[in-house]
C-alpha positions in Angstrom: 150.3 72.6 103.1 148.0 72.8 100.0 144.3 72.3 100.6 143.0 69.1 98.9 140.3 70.1 96.4 137.5 67.6 97.1 135.1 69.5 94.8 137.3 68.7 91.8 137.2 65.0 92.5 133.5 64.7 93.3 131.2 67.6 92.4 128.3 65.8 94.1 130.1 65.8 97.5 128.3 68.1 100.0 129.5 67.0 103.5 133.1 66.3 104.6 135.4 66.6 107.5 138.6 68.6 107.6 141.3 70.0 109.9 141.5 73.8 110.5 145.0 74.8 109.5 144.7 78.5 110.2 142.1 81.1 111.2 142.7 84.8 111.1 140.5 87.9 111.4 139.4 89.5 108.1 137.4 92.6 108.8 134.2 91.5 110.6 134.7 87.9 109.4 137.4 85.2 109.6 139.5 83.6 106.9 139.8 79.9 107.5 142.2 77.5 105.7 141.5 73.8 105.8 143.5 70.7 104.9 140.7 69.6 102.5 137.5 71.2 101.3 134.4 70.5 99.2 133.7 74.3 99.1 134.3 75.7 95.6 136.1 79.1 95.6 134.9 81.8 93.2 136.7 81.4 89.9 136.3 81.1 86.2 133.1 83.0 86.2 131.4 80.8 88.8 130.4 82.3 92.2 131.7 80.6 95.4 129.8 78.0 97.4 128.2 78.9 100.8 127.2 76.7 103.7 128.3 75.7 107.2 131.7 74.8 108.7 132.0 73.6 112.3 128.9 75.5 113.3 130.1 78.7 111.6 128.4 80.1 108.5 130.5 80.1 105.3 129.7 83.4 103.5 132.3 83.3 100.7 135.3 81.3 99.5 138.3 82.7 97.5 141.8 81.8 96.4 144.4 84.3 97.7 148.1 83.9 97.8 147.8 80.2 96.9 145.4 79.5 99.8 141.7 78.6 99.7 140.1 81.0 102.2 136.7 80.2 103.7 135.2 83.5 105.0 133.1 82.6 108.1 131.0 84.6 110.6 132.9 83.3 113.6 136.4 82.0 114.5 137.3 78.3 114.4 140.0 76.7 116.6 143.3 75.9 114.8 143.8 72.1 114.8 140.1 71.4 115.3 138.5 68.7 113.2 135.3 70.3 111.8 132.4 69.1 109.6 131.6 71.1 106.5 128.3 71.2 104.7 127.9 72.8 101.3 124.6 74.5 100.5 123.2 72.0 98.1 120.6 74.2 96.4 123.1 76.9 95.6 125.8 74.5 94.4 123.3 72.7 92.1 122.0 76.0 90.7 125.6 77.2 90.0 126.6 73.9 88.5 123.6 73.9 86.2 124.5 77.4 84.9 128.2 76.5 84.4 127.6 73.2 82.7 125.0 74.8 80.5 127.4 77.5 79.5 129.9 74.9 78.5 127.5 73.2 76.1 126.3 76.5 74.6 129.9 77.9 74.2 131.2 74.6 72.9 128.5 74.3 70.2 129.0 78.0 69.3 132.7 77.3 68.8 132.0 74.2 66.7 129.4 75.9 64.5 130.9 79.4 64.1 134.5 79.1 65.3 133.9 81.9 67.8 135.7 82.0 71.2 134.0 82.7 74.5 136.1 85.7 75.6 133.9 86.5 78.7 131.7 84.5 81.0 129.9 85.5 84.2 127.2 83.9 86.3 125.2 86.8 87.5 122.1 87.0 89.7 119.7 87.5 86.8 121.5 85.8 83.9 124.5 83.9 82.7 126.3 86.1 80.1 128.7 84.9 77.5 130.7 87.2 75.2 131.7 85.8 71.8 134.2 87.4 69.4 131.9 87.3 66.4 128.5 88.3 65.2 125.4 86.2 65.7 121.7 86.6 64.9 118.8 85.7 67.2 118.0 82.8 64.9 121.6 81.6 65.3 121.3 81.8 69.1 118.0 79.9 69.1 119.5 77.2 66.8 122.3 76.7 69.3 119.8 76.7 72.2 117.9 73.8 70.5 121.1 71.8 69.8 122.2 72.4 73.4 119.0 71.1 74.8 119.2 68.0 72.6 122.6 67.3 74.3 120.9 67.7 77.7 118.0 65.4 76.8 120.5 62.7 75.5 122.0 62.7 79.1 125.5 62.2 77.8 128.5 61.9 80.2 130.5 64.9 81.4 134.1 64.0 82.1 136.5 66.0 84.2 140.1 64.8 84.1 143.7 65.9 84.1 145.6 64.5 81.1 149.3 63.9 81.0 151.4 66.6 79.2 151.7 64.2 76.3 148.0 63.5 76.2 147.3 67.2 76.3 149.3 67.8 73.2 146.9 65.6 71.2 143.7 67.2 72.7 141.8 69.9 70.9 140.3 72.0 73.7 139.1 75.5 74.4 141.0 77.7 76.8 140.8 81.5 77.5 144.4 81.7 78.6 147.7 79.8 78.8 147.8 77.5 81.9 151.0 76.5 83.7 151.2 73.0 85.2 148.3 70.6 85.2 145.3 71.4 83.0 142.0 70.1 84.1 139.8 69.3 81.1 136.0 69.1 81.1 134.7 67.1 78.1 131.0 66.8 77.1 130.3 64.3 74.5 129.2 65.9 71.2 129.4 69.5 72.6 132.6 70.7 74.2 136.1 70.1 75.4 137.5 72.9 77.5 140.0 73.7 80.2 138.0 74.4 83.4 138.3 74.6 87.2 134.5 74.7 87.9 132.0 72.2 89.1 130.0 69.9 86.8 127.5 67.1 86.9 128.3 63.5 85.9 125.8 63.7 83.0 124.1 66.4 81.1 120.5 65.5 82.1 121.1 67.1 85.5 121.3 70.5 83.8 117.6 70.4 83.0 117.3 72.9 80.2 118.9 76.0 78.6 117.0 79.1 77.7 118.3 82.1 75.7 117.0 85.3 77.3 119.0 88.0 75.5 121.3 88.8 72.6 123.1 92.1 72.0 126.0 93.4 70.0 129.0 93.9 72.4 132.5 95.1 71.8 132.6 94.0 68.1 131.1 90.6 68.9 127.9 89.5 70.7 126.8 89.0 74.2 124.4 86.1 74.8 122.4 85.8 78.0 121.0 82.4 79.1 119.4 80.7 82.1 119.7 77.0 82.9 117.9 74.5 85.0 115.9 75.8 87.9 116.6 79.4 86.9 115.2 78.8 83.4 112.1 77.2 84.9 111.5 80.2 87.2 112.0 82.6 84.2 109.5 80.7 82.1 107.0 80.5 85.0 107.2 84.3 85.5 106.9 84.9 81.7 103.8 82.7 81.5 102.2 84.4 84.5 102.8 87.8 82.9 101.2 86.5 79.7 98.3 85.1 81.6 97.7 88.4 83.3 98.0 90.4 80.1 95.5 88.0 78.3 93.1 88.5 81.2 93.3 92.3 80.9 92.6 92.0 77.2 89.7 89.5 77.7 91.3 87.1 75.3 93.3 83.9 75.0 97.0 83.8 75.7 97.9 83.0 72.1 95.9 86.0 71.0 97.8 88.5 73.2 100.3 89.8 70.6 97.5 90.3 68.1 95.3 92.2 70.6 98.2 94.4 71.8 99.1 95.2 68.1 95.4 96.2 67.6 95.4 98.4 70.7 98.6 100.1 69.6 97.2 100.8 66.2 94.1 102.4 67.8 96.3 104.4 70.1 98.3 105.8 67.2 95.2 106.7 65.4 93.8 108.5 68.4 97.1 110.4 68.8 97.1 111.5 65.2 93.5 112.7 65.6 94.2 114.5 68.8 97.3 116.2 67.3 95.3 117.3 64.3 92.6 118.8 66.6 95.2 120.4 68.8 96.7 122.1 65.7 93.3 123.3 64.5 92.6 124.9 67.9 96.1 126.4 67.9 95.6 127.9 64.5 92.3 129.4 65.6 94.0 131.0 68.6 96.9 132.1 66.4 94.5 133.9 64.0 93.6 136.3 66.8 97.2 137.3 67.5 98.5 140.5 66.1 101.9 142.3 66.1 105.4 141.2 65.6 105.6 139.1 68.8 102.9 136.5 69.0 102.2 134.0 71.8 99.6 131.2 72.0 98.9 129.0 75.1 97.8 125.7 73.5 94.4 124.5 74.6 95.4 120.9 73.9 98.7 119.1 74.1 100.9 119.5 71.0 103.4 116.8 70.0 105.4 119.2 67.8 105.6 122.6 69.5 108.4 123.7 67.2 106.2 123.5 64.1 103.4 125.3 65.9 105.8 128.2 66.9 107.1 128.4 63.3 103.5 128.8 62.0 102.9 131.4 64.6 106.0 133.4 63.7 105.2 133.5 60.0 107.8 135.0 57.7 108.7 138.1 59.7 107.6 137.8 63.3 108.3 135.9 66.5 106.2 133.1 67.8 106.1 131.4 71.2 104.0 128.3 71.7 103.3 127.4 75.3 102.0 123.9 76.3 100.8 123.4 79.9 102.5 120.5 81.7 100.5 118.2 84.1 102.9 118.9 87.0 102.9 122.6 86.4 105.0 124.9 84.3 105.2 124.9 80.5 106.8 123.3 77.5 107.8 126.0 75.1 109.0 126.6 71.6 110.2 130.1 70.5 110.8 130.8 66.8 111.7 133.6 64.6 113.0 133.6 61.0 114.4 137.1 61.3 115.8 137.5 64.8 118.1 135.5 67.1 115.7 134.1 69.8 118.5 132.7 72.1 118.9 136.0 74.2 115.1 136.1 74.8 115.1 132.4 75.8 117.8 133.1 78.4 115.7 136.0 79.8 112.6 133.8 80.1 114.5 131.0 81.8 116.3 133.4 84.2 112.9 134.9 85.2 110.6 131.9 85.3 113.1 129.0 85.9 113.6 126.0 83.7 115.9 125.0 80.9 116.2 125.0 77.1 118.2 125.8 74.1 118.6 125.4 70.3 119.8 127.3 67.2 119.2 131.0 66.6 115.9 130.6 64.9 114.3 128.0 67.2 114.7 127.2 70.9 112.7 124.7 72.9 112.6 123.7 76.6 110.5 124.1 79.7 109.6 127.0 82.0 109.0 126.2 85.6 106.5 129.0 86.3 104.8 132.2 85.2 101.4 132.9 83.9 100.6 133.3 80.2 100.3 137.1 80.6 103.6 137.4 82.6 105.4 135.4 80.0 103.9 137.4 77.2 105.0 140.7 78.8 108.5 139.3 79.5 108.8 138.1 75.9 107.7 141.4 74.3 110.2 143.2 76.5 113.0 140.8 75.6 112.3 141.0 71.9 112.0 144.8 71.8 
């Protein structure tokens, strides 16, 4: 006996009664089959409903072998008449995401001709993969149009047309469907084959917010949030902005400008610090004599390779050592006349660390060793 799908007939239905047709152990849970159900099983990118069934907790719902399996935390008696209650908050949240995706995907198809080739309602975002390129401006244009459809509160129809009616319908579908085709139609936005849950009108979706756009597999992946999820996202973003404005002692609308000014000041200080570090390095380098020269930098150097090259000159070997906060050294070893890779391997073997590079310049880190121990090891390795 096939389970009657109450969720397809009435997506607002949350409580119902049904007969337990079968109940079998499934790992630590039980797989329950009913004669009728309002629990939506995972499918089409939409997660399953959860809730209660005859006092048992419904943890998940799937279709397997033609059966709708309700995974519960305890067994139910076969033949028993039980009361089911769908978690309203979860169903409403999932329906908002799914209905919002339909509007966004339908408008994308109408405006650009792109197909939605991948759809998933995740914990953090609803992702849609389209087989064509799109800019952020394009995505925001669709966001605005999609929200206008929501604000107009237009009807959302779910119906199964006859085979003849279906031949005259233009609708989106990711795959060929055998048998009856359930169509979801949203006035002015979409017409699509779909097995998911939807509201009677678009106003219940609340809003749609684009949260991300990235190139993906030759097309584009758009991330959105709808309804209660969009509101939570916006609340969190505004709270972050409020905290940032407070730290900067400014107004929220001035935050970007103040951050840009701080970054400019930071970059200026970095350039000044690097120039000073190089001056100190060159003063130390002037004291070095012989073919193998080593300088332990008195201040952090952003480009140790350039410092080592200056130290090496035209015919020597230069090793620049930069102390690390957590111990050890960053290093750059350079020579225009000798292969420094063997000496690099000697230093790493003796003091630990890692590094590499071409014959004339190697860079990496040494885990230990004092300046004088490293100097002695380098002279020995380069002899």
